[in-house]
N, C-alpha and C positions, 0 to 999 in steps of 0.2 A: 485661418490656420492653413498654410501650404503644405501640400502632401509631397512627402521626399520619396523619389523612386529610386529603388535599388537595381543597378545595373547587373547583369549577368556578365561574369569575366571568365573567359574560355582561352587559356593560354595568353594571358595578357590582352586580348581583345575585347574591348567593351561592347556588350550588345544592349541595344534598348529593351526596356521592359516589355515592350509588345512582342518581341521575339519569345521571351518567356511565356506570355500569354497564350500564343499560338502553340508553343510545345505542350502547355497544359491542356489547351482544348483538344489538341490531337490525342493525348493520352485519354481524357474524357470520351471522346467520340470511339476510340478503340474499344473501351471498355463497355460502351452503351450498344455498340452493333450488334452483338448476340442477341441482346435483348430486344433490339428492334425488329430482329429477323424472326424471333418468336412471336412477337406481337402481330406481325405482318405488316409492317411500316411502309414496305415497298409496293405492296398491292393497293395501298390507300391513295396513291397518287399515280397520275399518268406519267410523270417525269420524276422517277425515283431519286435520280442523281441530283437534281435540282432541289429536291425536299430536302436530302441529305446536306447539301450545301447551306441550305437556309438553316436547318438545325445546327451546323458548324459555326455560321455566323451567329447566331443566336446565343450558343454556349459561350462562345468569344466574348461577346457584349456583356453577358453575365458575370463571366469571370473578371472583367476590366471593371466592372461596378462593384463587385465585392472585393477585390483586392487592390 
């Protein structure tokens, strides 16, 4: 069974489903940032930005698997 991908259409321009996943991941990360700040996520790692990027990639992968 083949999975059909629905493209995002903005003013007649077709965008790949990957762009939609990127936008959804950005929204999830923006919602999670205050919670991560309260938990002390940045203090757990020596390079907090790299850890945050890794979290972004992980959430992106999970969203791609789920949808």
